C-alpha positions as CSV (number, residue, x, y, z in Angstrom):
1,M,37.9,42.4,-53.4
2,G,36.1,40.2,-50.9
3,R,33.2,41.1,-48.6
4,R,34.6,42.4,-45.4
5,A,31.5,43.6,-43.5
6,R,27.8,43.4,-43.6
7,F,25.2,45.5,-41.7
8,D,21.6,46.6,-41.9
9,L,20.2,50.1,-41.8
10,R,16.7,50.9,-40.6
11,P,15.5,54.0,-42.4
12,V,12.9,56.3,-40.9
13,P,9.7,55.7,-42.9
14,P,8.5,56.5,-45.4
15,F,11.6,55.4,-47.4
16,N,11.5,54.5,-51.0
17,F,14.8,52.8,-51.8
18,R,14.6,53.1,-55.6
19,L,13.7,56.8,-55.6
20,T,16.3,57.5,-53.0
21,V,19.3,55.9,-54.7
22,R,18.3,56.4,-58.3
23,K,16.7,59.8,-58.5
24,P,14.1,60.3,-61.3
25,A,16.1,63.2,-62.8
26,G,19.1,60.8,-63.2
27,W,21.3,61.9,-60.2
28,D,23.6,59.1,-59.1
29,L,24.3,58.2,-55.5
30,F,28.1,58.1,-55.4
31,T,29.4,57.7,-58.9
32,S,28.2,57.9,-62.5
33,E,29.4,54.3,-63.0
34,E,27.1,52.6,-60.5
35,V,25.1,49.5,-61.4
36,F,21.4,49.2,-60.4
37,E,19.4,46.1,-61.0
38,G,16.2,45.1,-59.4
39,E,16.3,46.5,-55.9
40,T,20.1,46.3,-55.6
41,L,22.8,49.0,-56.1
42,W,26.5,48.2,-56.7
43,T,28.5,51.3,-56.0
44,G,31.6,52.4,-54.2
45,V,33.3,55.1,-52.1
46,R,36.7,55.9,-50.7
47,F,36.8,55.4,-47.0
48,G,39.9,56.2,-45.0
49,G,41.7,56.5,-48.3
50,R,40.8,53.0,-49.4
51,P,38.4,52.0,-52.2
52,I,35.3,50.2,-50.8
53,G,32.8,48.4,-53.0
54,L,29.2,48.6,-51.7
55,K,26.3,46.2,-52.5
56,I,23.2,48.0,-51.1
57,E,20.0,46.0,-51.1
58,A,16.4,46.9,-50.1
59,S,13.9,44.8,-48.4
60,G,10.7,45.4,-46.5
61,S,8.4,48.2,-47.8
62,V,8.2,51.9,-48.0
63,E,6.4,52.1,-44.6
64,S,8.6,49.3,-43.0
65,P,11.9,49.7,-44.8
66,R,15.2,47.8,-44.3
67,V,18.5,48.3,-46.2
68,S,21.3,45.7,-46.2
69,V,24.9,46.8,-47.0
70,G,27.7,44.5,-48.0
71,A,31.2,46.2,-47.9
72,Y,34.0,44.8,-50.1
73,A,37.6,45.7,-49.7
74,G,41.1,44.4,-50.4
75,R,41.8,43.6,-46.8
76,E,39.7,43.2,-43.6
77,L,37.8,46.0,-42.0
78,S,38.2,46.3,-38.3
79,R,35.1,46.4,-36.2
80,G,35.7,50.1,-35.6
81,E,36.1,50.8,-39.3
82,A,32.9,48.9,-40.1
83,A,31.0,50.9,-37.5
84,R,32.3,54.2,-38.9
85,L,31.4,53.1,-42.4
86,R,27.9,52.4,-41.2
87,E,27.7,55.9,-39.7
88,V,28.8,57.5,-42.9
89,L,26.3,55.6,-45.0
90,T,23.5,56.4,-42.6
91,L,24.2,60.1,-43.2
92,C,24.8,59.8,-46.9
93,L,21.7,57.7,-47.6
94,G,19.6,60.0,-45.5
95,T,18.1,57.1,-43.5
96,E,17.5,59.2,-40.4
97,Q,15.6,62.0,-42.2
98,D,12.1,62.4,-40.9
99,L,10.0,63.6,-43.9
100,R,6.7,64.0,-42.0
101,G,7.1,67.7,-41.3
102,F,7.9,68.5,-44.9
103,Y,5.1,66.3,-46.2
104,E,2.6,68.0,-43.8
105,F,3.8,71.4,-45.1
106,A,3.8,70.3,-48.7
107,S,0.3,68.9,-48.6
108,K,-1.1,72.5,-48.2
109,D,1.1,74.0,-51.0
110,P,-0.4,74.2,-54.6
111,I,2.9,73.1,-56.2
112,L,4.5,70.8,-53.6
113,K,1.4,68.7,-53.0
114,H,1.9,67.1,-56.4
115,V,5.6,66.3,-56.0
116,V,5.3,64.7,-52.6
117,E,2.5,62.5,-53.8
118,N,4.5,61.3,-56.8
119,L,7.8,60.9,-55.0
120,Y,6.6,59.7,-51.7
121,G,9.4,58.2,-49.6
122,M,12.3,59.8,-51.5
123,H,15.0,60.8,-49.1
124,D,17.8,63.4,-49.7
125,T,21.3,61.9,-50.0
126,Q,24.8,63.3,-49.6
127,A,28.2,62.6,-51.2
128,V,30.8,60.9,-49.1
129,S,33.5,63.3,-50.4
130,L,33.4,67.0,-50.5
131,F,35.4,67.1,-53.7
132,N,32.8,65.0,-55.5
133,S,30.1,67.5,-54.5
134,V,32.3,70.3,-55.7
135,I,32.6,68.6,-59.1
136,L,28.9,68.2,-59.2
137,S,28.2,71.8,-58.3
138,I,30.7,73.3,-60.8
139,C,29.4,71.1,-63.6
140,L,25.8,72.1,-62.9
141,Q,26.7,75.8,-63.4
142,M,25.2,77.4,-66.5
143,A,24.6,74.1,-68.1
144,R,21.6,71.9,-68.9
145,L,21.4,68.6,-66.9
146,K,22.3,66.4,-69.8
147,R,25.5,68.5,-70.4
148,S,26.3,68.3,-66.7
149,Y,26.1,64.5,-66.7
150,E,28.3,64.3,-69.7
151,M,31.0,66.3,-68.0
152,M,30.9,64.3,-64.8
153,E,30.9,61.0,-66.6
154,A,33.9,62.1,-68.6
155,I,35.9,63.0,-65.4
156,D,35.0,59.7,-63.9
157,R,36.0,57.6,-66.9
158,R,39.3,59.5,-67.5
159,Y,40.5,59.9,-63.9
160,G,38.4,57.6,-61.7
161,T,39.5,54.2,-60.2
162,T,37.8,51.0,-61.4
163,I,37.2,48.3,-58.8
164,E,35.7,44.8,-59.2
165,F,33.6,43.0,-56.6
166,D,30.6,40.7,-56.4
167,G,30.9,40.1,-60.1
168,R,30.4,43.8,-60.9
169,M,32.8,46.6,-62.0
170,V,32.3,50.1,-60.7
171,T,34.4,53.2,-61.3
172,L,34.9,55.5,-58.3
173,Q,35.1,59.2,-58.7
174,P,38.6,60.7,-58.7
175,T,40.3,62.1,-55.6
176,A,41.1,65.8,-55.1
177,E,44.8,64.8,-54.8
178,R,44.8,63.3,-58.3
179,I,42.9,66.2,-60.0
180,A,45.1,68.8,-58.2
181,K,48.1,67.5,-60.3
182,I,46.4,68.0,-63.7
183,D,46.9,71.0,-65.9
184,P,43.6,72.8,-66.2
185,G,44.0,73.1,-69.9
186,V,44.4,69.4,-70.3
187,L,41.4,68.6,-68.1
188,A,39.3,71.1,-70.0
189,K,40.2,69.5,-73.3
190,E,39.9,65.8,-72.3
191,C,36.6,66.2,-70.5
192,K,35.1,69.1,-72.4
193,L,34.8,71.3,-69.3
194,G,35.5,74.7,-70.7
195,Y,36.2,77.4,-68.1
196,R,35.0,74.9,-65.3
197,A,38.3,73.0,-65.4
198,K,40.3,75.8,-63.8
199,Y,37.9,76.0,-60.9
200,I,37.8,72.2,-60.4
201,V,41.6,72.0,-60.3
202,A,42.0,75.0,-58.0
203,S,39.4,73.6,-55.6
204,A,41.1,70.2,-55.7
205,K,44.3,71.9,-54.6
206,M,42.6,73.6,-51.7
207,I,40.8,70.4,-50.6
208,A,43.9,68.3,-50.9
209,S,45.9,70.7,-48.8
210,G,43.5,70.4,-45.8
211,F,40.1,72.1,-46.4
212,P,37.4,70.8,-44.1
213,E,35.8,67.5,-45.3
214,M,32.1,66.9,-45.9
215,R,31.2,65.7,-42.4
216,E,32.9,68.8,-41.0
217,I,31.0,71.0,-43.4
218,M,27.6,69.4,-42.6
219,A,28.3,69.8,-38.8
220,M,28.5,73.6,-39.2
221,A,25.6,75.9,-38.9
222,P,24.0,76.4,-42.4
223,E,25.3,80.0,-42.9
224,E,28.7,79.2,-41.5
225,A,29.0,76.2,-43.9
226,K,27.9,78.3,-46.8
227,L,30.5,81.0,-46.2
228,K,33.2,78.4,-45.8
229,L,32.3,76.7,-49.0
230,M,32.4,80.0,-50.9
231,E,36.1,80.2,-50.1
232,L,36.6,77.5,-52.7
233,P,37.4,78.7,-56.3
234,G,34.3,78.6,-58.5
235,I,31.9,78.1,-55.6
236,G,29.5,81.0,-55.4
237,D,26.0,81.3,-53.8
238,Y,24.4,78.8,-56.1
239,A,27.1,76.1,-55.9
240,A,27.4,76.5,-52.1
241,D,23.7,75.8,-51.8
242,I,24.0,72.7,-54.0
243,I,26.9,71.3,-51.8
244,N,25.3,72.3,-48.5
245,P,21.6,72.0,-49.5
246,H,20.1,72.8,-46.1
247,A,21.5,76.3,-46.4
248,G,19.1,77.7,-49.0
249,F,17.5,77.6,-52.4
250,P,19.9,77.2,-55.4
251,I,18.9,79.2,-58.4
252,D,20.9,79.6,-61.6
253,A,20.2,80.1,-65.3
254,W,18.5,76.8,-65.7
255,S,16.4,76.6,-62.5
256,V,15.4,80.3,-62.8
257,D,13.2,79.3,-65.8
258,V,11.6,76.5,-64.0
259,F,10.8,78.3,-60.8
260,G,10.1,81.6,-62.5
261,L,7.3,79.8,-64.4
262,L,6.0,78.1,-61.3
263,F,6.0,81.2,-59.2
264,F,5.0,84.0,-61.7
265,G,3.4,82.2,-64.6
266,K,6.2,82.8,-67.1
267,E,9.9,82.3,-67.7
268,P,11.9,85.5,-67.1
269,E,13.1,87.5,-70.1
270,N,16.4,88.2,-68.5
271,R,17.6,85.2,-66.6
272,R,20.5,86.7,-64.8
273,E,18.5,89.6,-63.5
274,A,15.7,87.4,-62.3
275,I,17.8,85.0,-60.3
276,E,17.7,87.0,-57.1
277,R,14.0,87.7,-57.3
278,V,13.1,84.0,-57.9
279,K,15.5,82.9,-55.1
280,N,13.9,85.3,-52.6
281,E,10.4,84.2,-53.7
282,G,11.3,80.5,-53.1
283,I,12.7,81.2,-49.6
284,K,9.7,83.4,-48.7
285,R,7.2,80.7,-49.8
286,W,9.0,77.7,-48.4
287,G,11.2,78.9,-45.6
288,V,13.0,76.1,-43.7
289,W,11.7,73.7,-46.4
290,S,13.3,75.6,-49.3
291,W,16.0,73.0,-50.1
292,M,13.6,70.0,-49.8
293,A,11.1,71.9,-52.0
294,F,13.8,72.6,-54.6
295,F,15.0,69.0,-54.5
296,Y,11.6,67.4,-54.9
297,V,10.6,69.8,-57.7
298,A,13.8,69.3,-59.6
299,Q,13.2,65.5,-59.6
300,D,9.6,65.7,-60.7
301,L,9.4,68.2,-63.6
302,R,7.6,65.9,-66.1
303,N,4.9,65.0,-63.6
304,L,4.6,68.7,-62.5
305,S,4.2,69.8,-66.1
306,D,1.3,67.4,-66.6
307,R,-0.3,68.2,-63.3
308,L,-0.2,72.0,-63.6
309,G,-0.6,72.2,-67.4
310,V,2.7,74.1,-67.9
311,K,5.7,73.3,-70.0
312,L,8.7,73.1,-67.6
313,R,12.2,72.7,-68.9
314,L,13.2,69.1,-68.3
315,E,17.0,69.5,-68.8
């Protein structure tokens, strides 16, 4: 694959490239098989049905950032295609997010003031494909982070597509069309997904048959988007908030321990019964900043544990 386009992005400062594309908790940008060296990320996406390799490099500083993108493909990209790819990456990298309002709010909060200091300049990012976000949200359900990563990596290795460009090899995540053809029992066994396999396959079938794509979902009002996402098999309140993060505050059996301890001084005795109470408390405390608060806290548990003198679950 040769380089077919190159363009620069000018993120709204502060923008910390490393924290944004390589989250402290281990979240990948677009695929579990990305390569990150120095201040350069080699990754890939599907764009217009085509695999595209991406070499994303940072220059400048947190307060004066600049990001250069090289796009690699099997054939030339038209000027229009390159412009659309630039628009997609602008959204997915969160380069137009203005964090100043959140930082001002967080500076007065006894919990958030610590995370924004430690993770200054970390922007929220989005997947290019809705189906990739569905896989993430289903694998995160009722599982520790390490286990979730293992499941997603297994899916990528077994069903993803490997591309080679700029001397690197990257495996793209599988398409909904490919997963829709797999027997759920086979997927469960090969990738150790358990009950999640049936939901991933069923959601793949709906998405492959014409369900709204990510950009359409993100263009909807938060509550409308959430209700639409909950039409997908296996996507409940928690999963919908993970996919469409600006809609709320995602709490499940893992995060209820973390935020229960932060809010009330102890982990709940009955996690399932405590989920609604903890979720409501987060929304009451942090309002329109609920998702960003969740996002920053989830990426900074070790630092928060030290700062607040509590033992938060790290995975």
